C-alpha positions as CSV (number, residue, x, y, z in Angstrom):
1,X,-129.1,-175.6,310.9
2,X,-127.2,-173.2,313.2
3,X,-127.8,-173.9,316.8
4,X,-126.8,-171.3,319.5
5,X,-126.7,-172.0,323.3
6,X,-126.8,-169.0,325.7
7,X,-125.9,-168.8,329.4
8,X,-127.9,-166.2,331.2
9,X,-129.1,-164.8,334.5
10,X,-130.6,-161.5,335.6
11,X,-132.0,-158.6,333.5
12,X,-129.1,-158.1,331.2
13,X,-128.8,-161.7,330.3
14,X,-132.5,-161.8,329.7
15,X,-132.4,-158.9,327.4
16,X,-129.7,-160.5,325.1
17,X,-131.6,-163.8,325.3
18,X,-134.7,-161.9,324.0
19,X,-132.6,-160.4,321.3
20,X,-131.4,-163.9,320.2
21,X,-134.9,-165.2,320.3
22,X,-136.0,-162.5,318.0
23,X,-133.6,-163.6,315.2
24,X,-133.5,-167.4,315.9
25,X,-136.2,-169.9,315.4
26,X,-137.5,-172.0,318.4
27,X,-135.2,-175.0,317.5
28,X,-132.2,-172.8,317.0
29,X,-131.8,-171.4,320.5
30,X,-131.5,-172.8,324.0
31,X,-131.0,-170.6,327.1
32,X,-129.4,-172.1,330.1
33,X,-130.3,-170.2,333.2
34,X,-128.6,-169.9,336.6
35,X,-130.5,-171.4,339.5
36,X,-128.0,-170.6,342.2
37,X,-130.2,-167.7,343.4
38,X,-133.3,-169.9,343.8
39,X,-134.8,-169.9,347.3
40,X,-137.7,-171.2,349.3
41,X,-139.9,-168.3,350.6
42,X,-143.3,-169.0,352.3
43,X,-142.8,-172.6,351.4
44,X,-142.6,-171.7,347.7
45,X,-139.8,-172.6,345.2
46,X,-138.9,-169.3,343.8
47,X,-136.5,-169.2,340.7
48,X,-135.8,-165.5,340.1
49,X,-133.4,-165.8,337.1
50,X,-135.6,-168.4,335.4
51,X,-138.6,-166.2,335.8
52,X,-136.8,-163.1,334.5
53,X,-135.7,-164.9,331.4
54,X,-139.1,-166.6,330.8
55,X,-141.1,-163.4,331.4
56,X,-138.8,-161.5,329.1
57,X,-139.1,-164.1,326.3
58,X,-142.8,-164.2,326.8
59,X,-143.3,-160.5,326.7
60,X,-144.6,-160.6,330.3
61,X,-141.7,-158.7,332.0
62,X,-142.1,-155.4,333.7
63,X,-140.5,-152.9,331.3
64,X,-139.6,-150.4,334.0
65,X,-137.6,-152.9,336.1
66,X,-136.8,-155.8,333.8
67,X,-137.9,-158.3,336.5
68,X,-141.3,-159.2,337.7
69,X,-144.5,-159.1,335.6
70,X,-146.0,-156.1,333.9
71,X,-149.4,-154.9,335.1
72,X,-148.7,-156.5,338.5
73,X,-150.9,-156.2,341.5
74,X,-149.9,-156.5,345.1
75,X,-152.9,-157.5,347.3
76,X,-151.2,-160.6,348.8
77,X,-148.0,-158.7,349.5
78,X,-149.7,-155.7,351.1
79,X,-151.8,-158.0,353.3
80,X,-148.6,-159.9,354.4
81,X,-147.0,-156.6,355.2
82,X,-150.0,-155.5,357.1
83,X,-150.1,-158.5,359.4
84,X,-146.3,-158.3,360.1
85,X,-145.1,-161.2,358.0
86,X,-141.7,-161.1,356.3
87,X,-142.1,-158.6,353.4
88,X,-138.5,-157.9,352.3
89,X,-139.0,-160.1,349.2
90,X,-141.7,-158.6,347.1
91,X,-144.1,-161.0,345.7
92,X,-146.7,-159.7,343.2
93,X,-150.0,-161.5,342.8
94,X,-149.4,-162.6,339.1
95,X,-145.8,-163.6,340.0
96,X,-147.1,-165.5,343.0
97,X,-149.3,-167.7,340.7
98,X,-146.2,-168.9,338.9
99,X,-144.4,-169.7,342.2
100,X,-147.6,-171.6,343.4
101,X,-147.7,-173.7,340.3
102,X,-144.0,-174.4,340.2
103,X,-144.0,-175.6,343.7
104,X,-147.2,-177.7,343.1
105,X,-145.6,-179.5,340.1
106,X,-142.3,-180.0,341.9
107,X,-144.2,-181.6,344.8
108,X,-146.0,-183.9,342.3
109,X,-142.6,-185.3,341.2
110,X,-141.8,-183.3,338.1
111,X,-138.2,-182.1,337.6
112,X,-137.4,-178.4,337.5
113,X,-136.5,-178.8,333.8
114,X,-140.0,-180.4,333.2
115,X,-141.7,-177.7,335.3
116,X,-139.8,-174.9,333.4
117,X,-140.9,-176.5,330.1
118,X,-144.6,-176.6,331.2
119,X,-144.5,-173.0,332.3
120,X,-142.8,-171.8,329.2
121,X,-145.6,-173.5,327.1
122,X,-148.3,-171.7,329.2
123,X,-146.5,-168.4,328.7
124,X,-146.0,-168.9,324.9
125,X,-142.3,-169.1,325.0
126,X,-141.2,-170.8,321.8
127,X,-137.5,-171.2,322.5
128,X,-136.0,-173.8,325.0
129,X,-135.2,-172.5,328.5
130,X,-133.4,-174.9,330.8
131,X,-132.5,-174.6,334.5
132,X,-128.7,-175.3,334.9
133,X,-129.5,-178.3,337.2
134,X,-132.5,-180.2,338.6
135,X,-130.6,-180.5,341.9
136,X,-130.3,-177.6,344.2
137,X,-127.3,-175.3,344.2
138,X,-127.5,-172.3,346.4
139,X,-125.2,-169.3,346.2
140,X,-123.9,-168.0,349.6
141,X,-122.3,-164.5,349.7
142,X,-119.6,-164.3,352.3
143,X,-119.2,-160.8,353.6
144,X,-116.3,-158.9,355.2
145,X,-118.3,-158.6,358.4
146,X,-118.2,-162.4,358.7
147,X,-121.8,-163.1,357.6
148,X,-123.1,-165.8,355.1
149,X,-126.1,-164.5,353.2
150,X,-128.1,-166.5,350.6
151,X,-128.0,-164.5,347.4
152,X,-131.5,-163.0,347.6
153,X,-130.9,-161.8,351.3
154,X,-127.8,-160.1,349.9
155,X,-129.4,-158.8,346.8
156,X,-132.8,-157.8,347.9
157,X,-132.9,-157.7,351.7
158,X,-129.5,-156.0,352.1
159,X,-129.6,-154.2,348.7
160,X,-126.0,-155.4,347.9
161,X,-124.6,-153.2,350.6
162,X,-122.4,-155.6,352.4
163,X,-118.9,-155.9,351.2
164,X,-118.2,-159.2,349.5
165,X,-115.2,-161.4,350.5
166,X,-116.0,-164.6,348.6
167,X,-118.8,-166.8,347.2
168,X,-119.8,-170.3,347.9
169,X,-122.0,-172.7,345.9
170,X,-123.7,-175.0,348.3
171,X,-124.7,-178.3,346.8
172,X,-122.3,-178.0,343.9
173,X,-120.5,-181.3,344.6
174,X,-123.8,-183.3,344.5
175,X,-125.6,-181.4,341.6
176,X,-125.1,-182.3,338.0
177,X,-125.9,-180.3,334.9
178,X,-129.2,-181.4,333.3
179,X,-128.9,-184.0,330.4
180,X,-130.6,-181.5,328.1
181,X,-128.0,-178.8,329.2
182,X,-125.1,-181.1,328.3
183,X,-126.7,-181.9,325.0
184,X,-127.4,-178.3,324.1
185,X,-123.8,-177.4,324.8
186,X,-122.3,-180.3,323.0
187,X,-124.4,-180.0,319.9
188,X,-124.5,-176.2,319.4
189,X,-122.3,-174.3,316.9
190,X,-121.8,-171.3,319.3
191,X,-122.1,-170.6,323.0
192,X,-122.9,-167.1,324.2
193,X,-122.3,-165.8,327.6
194,X,-125.0,-163.1,328.0
195,X,-124.1,-159.9,329.8
196,X,-124.8,-161.4,333.3
197,X,-122.9,-161.2,336.5
198,X,-119.7,-163.5,336.1
199,X,-119.6,-164.3,339.8
200,X,-123.2,-165.3,340.6
201,X,-124.9,-165.8,337.3
202,X,-122.4,-167.5,335.0
203,X,-119.9,-169.2,337.4
204,X,-122.5,-171.4,339.1
205,X,-123.3,-172.9,335.6
206,X,-119.6,-173.1,334.7
207,X,-118.8,-174.9,337.9
208,X,-121.3,-177.8,337.3
209,X,-120.0,-181.1,336.3
210,X,-117.8,-181.1,333.2
211,X,-119.3,-178.0,331.7
212,X,-116.1,-176.0,331.6
213,X,-114.3,-178.9,329.8
214,X,-117.1,-179.1,327.2
215,X,-116.8,-175.3,326.6
216,X,-113.0,-175.5,326.1
217,X,-113.8,-177.3,322.8
218,X,-116.5,-175.0,321.7
219,X,-116.6,-171.5,320.1
220,X,-117.5,-169.3,323.1
221,X,-118.2,-165.6,323.1
222,X,-119.0,-163.4,326.1
223,X,-120.7,-160.0,326.0
224,X,-119.4,-157.7,328.8
225,X,-121.9,-156.8,331.5
226,X,-119.5,-153.9,332.6
227,X,-119.3,-150.7,330.5
228,X,-117.0,-148.0,331.5
229,X,-116.1,-149.6,334.7
230,X,-119.8,-149.8,335.8
231,X,-122.6,-152.4,335.7
232,X,-125.7,-151.4,333.7
233,X,-127.8,-153.5,336.2
234,X,-126.7,-155.2,339.3
235,X,-123.6,-155.4,341.5
236,X,-121.0,-157.0,339.4
237,X,-118.7,-154.1,339.2
238,X,-119.0,-153.6,343.1
239,X,-118.1,-157.2,343.5
240,X,-115.0,-157.1,341.3
241,X,-113.8,-154.0,343.2
242,X,-114.5,-155.6,346.7
243,X,-112.5,-158.7,345.6
244,X,-109.5,-156.5,344.7
245,X,-110.0,-156.6,341.0
246,X,-110.4,-153.3,339.1
247,X,-113.9,-153.4,337.5
248,X,-113.9,-153.2,333.8
249,X,-114.6,-155.2,330.7
250,X,-111.0,-156.5,330.7
251,X,-111.6,-157.9,334.2
252,X,-114.6,-159.8,332.7
253,X,-112.6,-161.1,329.8
254,X,-109.8,-162.3,332.1
255,X,-112.4,-164.1,334.4
256,X,-113.3,-166.3,331.4
257,X,-110.0,-166.2,329.5
258,X,-109.3,-170.0,329.4
259,X,-112.6,-170.7,327.6
260,X,-113.3,-167.7,325.5
261,X,-112.8,-167.5,321.7
262,X,-114.2,-164.0,321.4
263,X,-115.2,-161.1,323.6
264,X,-117.7,-158.3,322.8
265,X,-117.2,-154.9,324.5
266,X,-118.7,-151.5,324.3
267,X,-117.3,-148.8,322.2
268,X,-116.4,-146.7,325.3
269,X,-114.1,-149.4,326.3
270,X,-112.1,-149.5,323.1
271,X,-108.8,-148.9,325.1
272,X,-109.1,-152.5,326.6
273,X,-108.8,-154.2,323.2
274,X,-105.1,-154.4,323.3
275,X,-105.0,-156.3,326.6
276,X,-107.8,-158.7,325.5
277,X,-105.9,-159.3,322.2
278,X,-102.8,-160.2,324.3
279,X,-104.8,-163.0,326.0
280,X,-105.4,-164.5,322.6
281,X,-109.1,-163.5,322.8
282,X,-110.6,-162.0,319.6
283,X,-112.5,-158.8,320.5
284,X,-115.4,-157.1,318.9
285,X,-116.2,-153.4,319.8
286,X,-119.8,-152.3,319.4
287,X,-122.7,-150.8,321.2
288,X,-123.7,-153.2,324.0
289,X,-126.3,-151.1,325.9
290,X,-129.7,-152.4,325.2
291,X,-132.4,-149.7,325.7
292,X,-134.9,-151.0,323.2
293,X,-135.8,-154.2,321.3
294,X,-134.0,-152.9,318.3
295,X,-130.9,-152.7,320.3
296,X,-131.3,-156.2,321.6
297,X,-131.8,-157.5,318.1
298,X,-128.8,-155.6,316.8
299,X,-126.5,-156.9,319.5
300,X,-127.8,-160.4,319.1
301,X,-127.2,-160.3,315.4
302,X,-123.7,-159.0,315.7
303,X,-122.9,-161.6,318.5
304,X,-124.0,-164.5,316.3
305,X,-122.2,-163.3,313.2
306,X,-119.1,-162.5,315.1
307,X,-119.1,-165.9,317.1
308,X,-119.7,-167.9,314.0
309,X,-116.9,-166.2,312.1
310,X,-114.3,-167.1,314.8
311,X,-111.8,-169.9,314.0
312,X,-112.6,-173.3,315.5
313,X,-110.7,-174.2,318.6
314,X,-107.8,-176.6,318.4
């Protein structure tokens, strides 16, 4: 039985994870999700990337935004705003219920992996979704005006406006990948990097424990989150530019070049194929923009077929 392990974070990553889930059975797919952007807000443990992936796989996601829940209501948030409480991070009523239950279960002694499993069961998610670690890792964004912002402050409160100078993953030295994470990577036939931000969605996972060394022995393909020099969703292209790297799919491939077997880029980026080939990475050019479920399924199918056709490493 073919087994696929996907690394994901954010809306783009969740969309491809959903495509993979539509063509693979529950015991064929594991999705490992970034938790570097987790935070505590109003005393609640909030896991934005985990929620985005789980809501998407469950069919609960807001189709207009890709994050949050559909048919959301905002009574609690509106009251918080009315009484002058911090309201920069929008918490819908339905979303709030998930944060309350996650926090309750964590306080009762369950691990984040166990809590995620329970929440997935409640949502009807048939595929395995794993947080990258049960220990906290927090992404700090260092800005050119000498500030240190946790990722949600940068992403939501500041709306990605500050110029980035570097990233720091606090707690990385103490955190370990979950046992199920390591097993999923070691036992799978193919690892897929979903079209997620390389800097703040995939790198926190890659920097955990010996994950990078495991991946150097596996077939690994990445789908570019950057098309025609721009990000479909999120600040990845802006981050590349502010770090002095020309944003483009070639920059993404180079970021992962020591562990990639193959790289999937959009048809508009065909000119980058030559450079990617020179790095010893096998490219696949196709449509990578996922506007519909059919697009997600098509890209997922092509990703699986392409990845499995790649020669084994070593």
